Backbone as JSON, one array per atom type, in Angstrom:
{
  "sequence": "MYGLIGKIIAISGCRDELIGILIDATGDMPGCLSYIIARDVVDENAVWITEVWDSQASHAASLSLPAVQQAVTLGRPLMAGFGERIVTDPVGGYSGPLQR",
  "N": [[78.68, 117.28, 109.85], [81.81, 118.08, 111.44], [83.65, 118.26, 114.39], [86.25, 119.55, 116.51], [87.92, 119.88, 119.6], [90.72, 121.03, 121.06], [93.71, 121.01, 123.05], [96.7, 122.77, 123.32], [99.89, 122.84, 124.7], [102.07, 125.34, 125.27], [105.6, 126.07, 125.21], [106.99, 127.52, 128.1], [106.43, 130.97, 128.25], [106.11, 131.26, 125.52], [103.54, 131.24, 124.54], [101.93, 133.37, 123.36], [103.33, 133.92, 121.01], [103.03, 131.47, 119.68], [100.23, 131.46, 119.4], [99.96, 133.63, 117.61], [101.13, 132.52, 115.29], [99.33, 130.45, 114.77], [96.96, 131.9, 114.31], [97.67, 133.34, 111.99], [97.76, 131.28, 110.15], [95.21, 130.44, 109.65], [93.43, 131.59, 107.84], [92.27, 130.89, 105.26], [90.74, 128.14, 104.84], [89.37, 125.68, 103.17], [86.12, 124.44, 103.74], [86.15, 124.88, 106.44], [84.21, 125.97, 109.02], [84.34, 127.24, 111.43], [86.98, 128.36, 113.45], [88.43, 128.7, 116.29], [90.73, 130.23, 118.37], [91.95, 130.24, 121.6], [93.12, 131.63, 124.69], [93.92, 129.8, 127.6], [92.51, 130.53, 130.71], [93.53, 129.85, 133.16], [95.86, 128.26, 132.98], [98.84, 129.53, 132.07], [100.3, 128.73, 129.88], [98.73, 127.34, 128.15], [96.74, 126.73, 125.23], [93.62, 126.75, 123.66], [91.88, 125.23, 121.01], [89.08, 125.42, 119.05], [87.28, 123.84, 116.67], [85.15, 123.75, 113.78], [84.02, 121.93, 111.12], [82.87, 121.3, 107.75], [83.03, 118.66, 107.11], [84.72, 115.61, 108.04], [86.56, 114.92, 106.15], [87.24, 117.38, 104.97], [88.6, 118.57, 107.09], [90.8, 116.8, 107.29], [91.97, 117.24, 104.77], [92.8, 119.87, 105.09], [95.15, 119.73, 106.48], [97.16, 119.43, 104.68], [97.45, 121.85, 103.44], [99.46, 124.59, 102.29], [99.76, 126.86, 104.06], [98.99, 125.79, 106.51], [100.85, 123.74, 106.82], [103.16, 125.32, 107.01], [102.6, 126.63, 109.42], [102.71, 124.48, 111.18], [105.43, 123.81, 110.96], [106.64, 126.18, 111.92], [105.41, 126.45, 114.42], [105.77, 124.07, 115.93], [108.33, 123.97, 117.36], [107.7, 125.63, 119.47], [105.98, 124.32, 121.07], [105.23, 122.48, 123.98], [103.75, 120.28, 124.37], [100.68, 118.34, 124.13], [97.3, 118.54, 125.25], [94.05, 117.61, 126.19], [92.0, 116.17, 123.59], [89.19, 116.36, 121.83], [86.67, 114.95, 119.92], [83.84, 116.21, 118.29], [80.32, 116.43, 117.44], [79.02, 118.78, 115.79], [75.98, 120.61, 115.99], [74.73, 123.02, 115.65], [74.65, 126.65, 116.04], [76.59, 129.67, 116.34], [79.13, 131.49, 114.72], [80.71, 134.26, 114.6], [82.58, 137.07, 113.25], [85.82, 137.53, 114.63], [88.08, 139.65, 116.39], [91.54, 140.23, 116.24]],
  "CA": [[79.71, 118.19, 110.3], [82.87, 117.46, 112.23], [84.22, 119.23, 115.31], [87.37, 119.19, 117.38], [88.35, 120.8, 120.65], [92.03, 120.53, 121.45], [94.55, 121.84, 123.92], [98.13, 122.75, 123.05], [100.68, 123.42, 125.77], [103.25, 126.03, 124.74], [106.76, 126.22, 126.07], [106.81, 128.69, 128.96], [106.77, 132.25, 127.65], [105.95, 131.25, 124.06], [102.14, 131.06, 124.15], [101.43, 134.4, 122.44], [103.98, 133.7, 119.71], [102.35, 130.32, 119.08], [98.9, 131.92, 119.0], [100.13, 134.43, 116.4], [101.37, 131.6, 114.18], [98.07, 129.75, 114.5], [96.02, 132.86, 113.72], [98.11, 133.65, 110.64], [97.59, 130.12, 109.27], [93.82, 129.96, 109.59], [92.6, 132.49, 107.06], [91.54, 130.3, 104.15], [90.76, 126.69, 104.91], [88.1, 125.22, 102.61], [85.33, 123.55, 104.58], [86.2, 125.29, 107.85], [83.11, 126.85, 109.38], [84.73, 128.0, 112.61], [88.28, 127.97, 114.0], [88.61, 129.66, 117.38], [91.93, 130.04, 119.17], [91.7, 130.93, 122.86], [94.04, 131.43, 125.81], [93.39, 129.23, 128.83], [92.58, 131.59, 131.73], [94.17, 129.33, 134.36], [97.21, 127.8, 132.63], [99.43, 130.58, 131.23], [100.96, 128.14, 128.72], [97.78, 126.53, 127.37], [95.94, 127.29, 124.15], [92.51, 125.89, 123.25], [91.41, 125.43, 119.64], [87.76, 124.84, 118.82], [87.11, 123.81, 115.21], [83.97, 123.15, 113.18], [84.26, 121.68, 109.69], [81.71, 120.73, 107.05], [83.2, 117.21, 107.1], [86.01, 115.13, 108.52], [87.45, 114.94, 104.99], [87.75, 118.75, 104.83], [89.61, 118.74, 108.13], [91.99, 116.04, 106.9], [92.58, 117.93, 103.63], [93.41, 121.12, 105.54], [96.48, 119.46, 107.02], [98.15, 119.5, 103.6], [97.51, 123.21, 102.9], [100.76, 125.21, 102.56], [99.75, 127.72, 105.25], [98.92, 124.92, 107.7], [102.17, 123.1, 106.91], [104.09, 126.32, 107.51], [102.3, 126.84, 110.84], [103.24, 123.33, 111.9], [106.88, 123.95, 110.99], [107.01, 127.29, 112.8], [104.84, 126.3, 115.76], [106.2, 122.87, 116.67], [109.37, 124.24, 118.36], [107.13, 126.4, 120.58], [105.03, 123.46, 121.78], [105.73, 121.55, 124.96], [102.94, 119.07, 124.29], [99.26, 118.45, 123.86], [96.39, 118.1, 126.31], [92.86, 116.92, 125.71], [91.55, 116.28, 122.2], [87.82, 115.85, 121.86], [85.93, 115.01, 118.67], [82.44, 116.53, 118.55], [79.36, 116.4, 116.33], [78.32, 120.06, 115.87], [74.58, 120.59, 115.54], [74.23, 124.37, 115.4], [75.27, 127.72, 116.79], [76.99, 130.86, 115.62], [80.53, 131.88, 114.81], [80.87, 135.52, 113.89], [83.96, 137.54, 113.13], [86.57, 137.87, 115.84], [89.17, 140.57, 116.16], [92.8, 139.75, 116.82]],
  "C": [[80.68, 117.44, 111.21], [83.49, 118.54, 113.11], [85.36, 118.66, 116.12], [87.57, 120.29, 118.41], [89.67, 120.24, 121.15], [92.82, 121.54, 122.25], [96.01, 121.64, 123.53], [98.82, 123.43, 124.23], [101.94, 124.03, 125.14], [104.4, 125.95, 125.73], [106.58, 127.52, 126.85], [107.31, 129.97, 128.28], [106.54, 132.34, 126.16], [104.49, 131.18, 123.59], [101.67, 132.09, 123.14], [102.07, 134.29, 121.06], [103.32, 132.55, 118.96], [100.96, 130.71, 118.6], [98.99, 132.74, 117.72], [100.33, 133.56, 115.17], [100.08, 130.91, 113.79], [97.06, 130.68, 113.83], [96.4, 133.15, 112.27], [97.83, 132.52, 109.65], [96.14, 129.76, 109.0], [92.9, 130.82, 108.75], [91.74, 131.82, 106.01], [91.68, 128.79, 104.17], [89.41, 126.19, 104.4], [87.39, 124.21, 103.52], [85.32, 123.92, 106.04], [85.1, 126.31, 108.11], [83.44, 127.72, 110.58], [86.06, 127.44, 113.12], [88.63, 129.03, 115.03], [89.83, 129.28, 118.2], [91.75, 130.87, 120.44], [92.8, 130.62, 123.87], [93.29, 130.76, 126.96], [93.54, 130.29, 129.92], [93.26, 131.14, 133.02], [95.63, 128.96, 134.09], [97.82, 128.79, 131.65], [100.17, 130.05, 130.0], [100.0, 127.42, 127.78], [96.99, 127.36, 126.37], [94.85, 126.28, 123.8], [92.12, 126.25, 121.82], [90.09, 124.69, 119.49], [87.47, 124.96, 117.33], [85.76, 123.2, 114.84], [84.21, 123.1, 111.67], [82.99, 121.13, 109.06], [81.8, 119.21, 106.98], [84.58, 116.84, 107.66], [87.03, 115.15, 107.37], [88.04, 116.34, 104.77], [88.83, 119.04, 105.87], [90.91, 118.04, 107.73], [92.72, 116.73, 105.75], [93.3, 119.2, 104.06], [94.84, 120.92, 106.03], [97.56, 119.5, 105.95], [98.23, 120.89, 102.95], [98.86, 123.84, 103.23], [100.79, 126.07, 103.82], [99.72, 126.89, 106.53], [100.26, 124.22, 107.9], [103.22, 124.06, 107.46], [103.87, 126.58, 109.0], [102.84, 125.69, 111.69], [104.76, 123.45, 112.05], [107.32, 125.04, 111.96], [106.57, 127.07, 114.25], [105.38, 125.16, 116.58], [107.3, 123.16, 117.69], [108.87, 125.02, 119.58], [106.19, 125.58, 121.45], [105.74, 122.52, 122.75], [104.97, 120.22, 124.9], [101.49, 119.38, 124.0], [98.47, 117.96, 125.07], [95.23, 117.35, 125.69], [92.62, 117.16, 124.23], [90.2, 115.59, 122.14], [87.2, 116.03, 120.48], [84.47, 115.26, 119.01], [81.62, 116.41, 117.27], [78.54, 117.68, 116.39], [76.9, 119.97, 115.3], [74.01, 121.97, 115.29], [74.98, 125.38, 116.23], [75.65, 128.87, 115.89], [78.48, 131.09, 115.79], [80.69, 133.13, 113.95], [82.32, 135.95, 113.84], [84.56, 137.89, 114.49], [87.66, 138.85, 115.45], [90.4, 140.05, 116.84], [93.25, 140.68, 117.89]]
}
């Protein structure tokens, strides 16, 4: 398995719009076991994404999906930058349905 935890910094006032774009793009990504988008509770502009994939190859392939490409195009103007990016080796856990 392959995991990533990453931080995106939105332009001030654009975090929720960016989150909406990310949520809309993550419905059908082959090999994705979990893709969680979360607001940072301290930084009002930060978004955390926690991903678990069946393989690094599946993650790489997802970057060429039309929905992901569209999210990149729509989301990039709302991003001020990136924070930490951590690669992990998932070993277990649970990811159930989340409500928007």
